[in-house]
C-alpha positions in Angstrom: -175.0 -174.4 -97.5 -177.6 -174.9 -100.2 -180.1 -176.1 -97.6 -179.3 -173.1 -95.5 -180.0 -170.8 -98.4 -183.3 -172.4 -99.0 -184.3 -172.1 -95.4 -183.2 -168.5 -95.0 -185.0 -167.4 -98.2 -188.2 -169.1 -97.0 -187.8 -167.4 -93.6 -187.5 -164.0 -95.3 -190.4 -164.7 -97.7 -192.6 -165.6 -94.7 -191.9 -162.3 -92.9 -194.7 -159.7 -92.9 -195.4 -156.5 -91.0 -196.9 -158.4 -88.0 -193.9 -160.7 -87.5 -192.5 -160.2 -84.0 -188.7 -159.6 -83.8 -188.4 -162.6 -81.4 -189.8 -164.9 -84.1 -187.6 -167.8 -85.2 -187.6 -166.4 -88.8 -185.4 -163.5 -87.7 -183.1 -165.9 -85.8 -182.6 -167.9 -89.0 -181.7 -164.8 -90.9 -179.4 -163.4 -88.2 -177.5 -166.7 -88.0 -177.1 -166.8 -91.8 -175.8 -163.2 -91.9 -173.5 -163.8 -89.0 -172.0 -166.9 -90.8 -171.7 -165.5 -94.3 -171.6 -161.7 -94.2 -170.0 -160.7 -90.8 -166.4 -160.6 -89.8 -165.3 -161.6 -86.3 -166.3 -158.2 -84.9 -169.7 -158.4 -86.5 -170.3 -161.9 -85.3 -169.4 -160.9 -81.8 -171.9 -158.0 -82.0 -174.7 -160.2 -83.4 -174.2 -162.8 -80.6 -175.8 -160.5 -78.0 -179.5 -161.0 -77.6 -180.3 -157.2 -77.5 -178.3 -156.7 -80.7 -180.1 -159.5 -82.4 -183.4 -157.7 -81.7 -181.9 -154.5 -83.1 -180.8 -156.3 -86.2 -184.2 -157.8 -86.7 -185.6 -154.3 -86.6 -183.2 -153.2 -89.3 -184.2 -156.2 -91.5 -187.9 -155.4 -91.0 -187.4 -151.7 -91.8 -185.4 -152.4 -95.0 -187.7 -155.1 -96.1 -190.5 -152.6 -96.2 -188.4 -150.1 -98.2 -187.3 -152.8 -100.7 -190.8 -154.2 -101.1 -192.3 -150.8 -101.9 -189.3 -149.7 -104.1 -189.3 -152.9 -106.2 -193.0 -152.7 -106.7 -192.8 -149.1 -107.9 -189.7 -149.9 -110.0 -191.6 -152.7 -111.8 -194.6 -150.4 -112.4 -192.4 -147.7 -113.8 -190.3 -149.8 -116.1 -191.5 -150.1 -119.6 -189.5 -152.8 -121.2 -190.1 -155.5 -123.8 -190.3 -159.1 -122.9 -187.0 -159.6 -124.7 -185.3 -157.0 -122.5 -186.9 -158.5 -119.4 -185.6 -161.9 -120.4 -182.1 -160.5 -120.8 -182.2 -159.1 -117.2 -182.7 -162.6 -115.8 -179.1 -163.4 -116.8 -177.3 -160.4 -115.5 -177.0 -158.9 -112.0 -179.2 -155.9 -111.6 -177.5 -152.8 -110.1 -178.9 -150.1 -107.9 -177.7 -146.9 -106.2 -178.9 -146.8 -102.6 -178.8 -143.5 -100.6 -179.0 -143.9 -96.9 -179.9 -140.7 -95.0 -179.5 -140.7 -91.3 -178.1 -139.1 -88.2 -174.4 -140.0 -87.8 -171.3 -139.8 -85.7 -167.9 -141.5 -85.3 -165.9 -142.9 -82.4 -162.2 -143.8 -81.9 -162.9 -147.5 -82.5 -161.4 -148.7 -85.8 -162.6 -151.1 -88.5 -161.0 -152.0 -91.9 -162.9 -150.1 -94.6 -163.2 -153.3 -96.6 -165.5 -154.8 -93.8 -168.2 -152.5 -95.1 -168.2 -154.1 -98.5 -169.7 -157.4 -99.5 -170.5 -159.3 -102.7 -173.8 -157.5 -102.9 -172.4 -154.1 -102.1 -169.9 -152.9 -104.8 -168.9 -149.8 -102.8 -169.9 -147.6 -99.9 -169.2 -143.9 -100.5 -168.8 -141.3 -97.7 -168.9 -137.7 -98.7 -167.5 -135.5 -95.9 -164.1 -135.7 -94.3 -164.0 -137.4 -90.8 -165.3 -135.2 -88.0 -167.3 -133.1 -90.4 -171.0 -132.4 -90.5 -173.0 -131.9 -93.7 -175.7 -129.4 -94.5 -179.2 -130.0 -96.0 -177.8 -129.0 -99.4 -175.2 -131.7 -99.3 -177.8 -134.3 -98.2 -179.9 -133.2 -101.2 -176.9 -133.4 -103.5 -176.2 -137.0 -102.4 -179.8 -138.1 -102.6 -180.3 -136.7 -106.1 -176.8 -137.8 -107.3 -175.9 -134.3 -108.4 -173.2 -133.3 -106.0 -169.6 -133.4 -107.3 -166.3 -132.8 -105.4 -165.8 -129.3 -106.9 -169.2 -128.3 -105.3 -168.1 -128.7 -101.7 -167.5 -125.7 -99.5 -166.7 -125.6 -95.7 -168.2 -123.4 -93.1 -167.2 -122.7 -89.5 -170.3 -123.6 -87.5 -169.4 -121.2 -84.6 -169.2 -117.9 -86.5 -171.1 -118.9 -89.8 -168.0 -118.0 -91.9 -166.8 -119.8 -94.9 -163.4 -121.4 -94.4 -160.9 -122.6 -97.0 -160.3 -126.4 -97.1 -156.8 -125.9 -95.9 -158.1 -124.1 -92.8 -160.9 -126.6 -92.2 -158.7 -129.7 -92.2 -156.4 -130.9 -89.5 -152.8 -131.0 -90.8 -151.4 -133.0 -92.4 -154.7 -133.6 -94.1 -155.2 -132.5 -97.7 -158.6 -132.5 -99.3 -158.8 -135.4 -101.8 -160.2 -134.6 -105.2 -162.7 -137.5 -104.9 -165.2 -138.9 -102.4 -164.2 -141.4 -99.8 -164.7 -144.8 -101.4 -164.6 -147.8 -99.0 -163.7 -150.2 -101.8 -160.7 -148.0 -102.8 -159.7 -147.7 -99.1 -159.4 -151.4 -98.8 -157.8 -152.5 -95.6 -157.2 -149.0 -94.3 -158.6 -148.5 -90.8 -161.5 -146.1 -90.4 -163.4 -144.9 -87.4 -166.6 -146.7 -86.3 -169.5 -144.9 -87.9 -172.7 -144.9 -85.8 -176.1 -144.2 -87.3 -179.5 -143.5 -85.8 -182.9 -142.6 -87.2 -184.9 -139.4 -87.1 -188.5 -139.4 -85.8 -191.1 -139.2 -88.5 -192.7 -136.0 -89.7 -194.9 -137.0 -92.5 -195.6 -133.7 -94.2 -192.0 -132.7 -94.2 -190.9 -136.1 -95.3 -193.2 -135.9 -98.3 -191.7 -132.5 -99.1 -188.2 -134.0 -98.9 -189.1 -136.9 -101.3 -190.6 -134.4 -103.8 -187.2 -133.0 -104.4 -185.4 -136.2 -105.1 -187.9 -138.0 -107.3 -185.7 -137.3 -110.3 -183.3 -140.0 -109.0 -184.7 -142.6 -111.4 -185.9 -146.2 -111.1 -182.5 -147.5 -110.2 -181.9 -145.2 -107.2 -183.4 -146.1 -103.9 -183.4 -143.4 -101.2 -183.8 -144.7 -97.7 -184.7 -142.0 -95.2 -183.8 -143.6 -91.8 -187.0 -142.3 -90.2 -189.1 -144.2 -87.7 -192.4 -143.4 -85.9 -191.9 -141.5 -82.6 -193.2 -144.5 -80.6 -190.4 -146.6 -82.0 -187.5 -144.2 -81.3 -186.5 -146.1 -78.1 -186.3 -149.3 -80.1 -184.1 -148.0 -82.9 -181.0 -147.0 -80.9 -177.7 -146.0 -82.6 -176.1 -149.0 -84.3 -172.7 -149.4 -86.0 -172.9 -148.7 -89.7 -171.6 -152.2 -90.4 -174.8 -153.6 -89.0 -176.8 -151.5 -91.5 -174.5 -152.8 -94.3 -175.1 -156.4 -93.2 -178.9 -155.8 -93.5 -178.6 -154.1 -96.8 -176.3 -156.7 -98.2 -178.7 -159.5 -97.2 -181.6 -157.7 -98.7 -179.8 -157.1 -102.0 -178.8 -160.7 -102.1 -182.3 -162.0 -101.6 -183.6 -159.6 -104.3 -180.9 -160.5 -106.8 -179.3 -157.0 -106.9 -176.0 -155.4 -106.3 -175.6 -151.8 -105.2 -173.4 -148.9 -104.7 -174.4 -147.3 -101.3 -174.1 -143.6 -100.6 -174.2 -142.4 -97.0 -175.7 -139.0 -96.3 -174.9 -138.3 -92.7 -172.9 -136.0 -90.5 -169.6 -137.6 -89.3 -168.5 -135.7 -86.2 -166.6 -137.3 -83.4 -168.8 -138.0 -80.4 -166.1 -136.2 -78.3 -164.0 -133.1 -79.2 -160.9 -134.1 -81.2 -158.6 -131.0 -81.0 -156.8 -132.4 -78.0 -156.1 -135.7 -79.7 -153.3 -135.0 -82.3 -153.0 -138.7 -83.3 -156.5 -138.5 -84.9 -155.1 -136.2 -87.5 -153.6 -139.2 -89.3 -157.0 -140.7 -90.1 -157.7 -142.2 -93.5 -158.9 -139.8 -96.2 -159.0 -136.4 -94.3 -160.2 -135.0 -91.0 -161.5 -131.5 -90.0 -161.3 -129.5 -86.9 -164.3 -129.5 -84.6 -167.5 -127.6 -85.5 -166.9 -127.6 -89.3 -169.6 -128.4 -91.8 -169.5 -129.1 -95.5 -172.0 -127.5 -97.7 -172.9 -127.6 -101.4 -172.5 -124.6 -103.8 -174.4 -126.4 -106.7 -177.9 -125.7 -105.5 -180.4 -123.5 -107.5 -181.4 -120.4 -105.4 -185.1 -121.2 -105.6 -184.5 -124.7 -104.1 -182.5 -123.7 -101.1 -185.2 -122.8 -98.6 -187.4 -125.8 -99.6 -184.4 -128.2 -99.2 -183.5 -126.6 -95.9 -187.1 -127.0 -94.6 -187.4 -130.6 -95.7 -184.0 -132.0 -94.5 -183.3 -129.9 -91.5 -186.7 -130.4 -89.8 -186.3 -134.2 -90.1 -182.6 -134.8 -89.7 -181.5 -131.6 -88.0 -178.6 -131.0 -90.4 -176.6 -127.8 -89.5 -178.4 -124.6 -90.6 -176.1 -121.7 -91.4 -176.6 -118.6 -93.3 -173.4 -119.3 -95.1 -175.2 -122.1 -97.0 -177.5 -119.6 -98.7 -175.0 -117.0 -99.9 -173.7 -119.2 -102.7 
């Protein structure tokens, strides 16, 4: 195994922006992740050639994020040589926010499969089948949203709805976010994620509002150039988690990952009563969660930045609070 680790670390070190996804370096990394990070389902997914290319794209994308983030983190940190020496002997921790398009399907996976030695926890914020607004995405990215801040809206008529009316019975709204480490072996729906197409001016605006996250908070906006949209097709969330876990391991970090994405079913659920027994809680169709803890002067700016890129639901109900 030691020889494998040396080989995979060298393969990763040798990657650059010009490395083709068919290069043997990606094959070495994929085989290593399949052997040591993936469960049986993940290994089956990674065996397919097309999926290996998709995974290589994820590795390349996240490599660029981590490279730029760690360079900026090093520049911003002002620590003594003694403090730097101490850090060599302890695991460094990050919060990673992953902002993307999202949806769920009826396929099930144990929540624990989304956790790894490099990922302490993965936190989801909305109930199953629920969309989120730009205000929620901002709250997650900045780390400011708390469970008491959540409100629900009916996306058909723009009206606020009480949690009891938004949730399919017998669901009750938990007083905490949906932690995958706490969920353990409970079965959850497959979460699928896909990127938005880049819009540089808006993306810069978006990042302006989340700069206060600090040097230990990495915000990954799952955005790709328009000419790459056909390459970055929807992938299961566990594939993203494999890529993040590998990246963290190579960099010597552990992380708590926060998902900022809508989680609606890809098909209407009201005709499927059995789905009401899902882990955590599940809403009716066309329900969105919004955030009451947003300063009035920020609302329109946040709406512009997030909705134009990620097309989060836009409802007047968001701006009455």
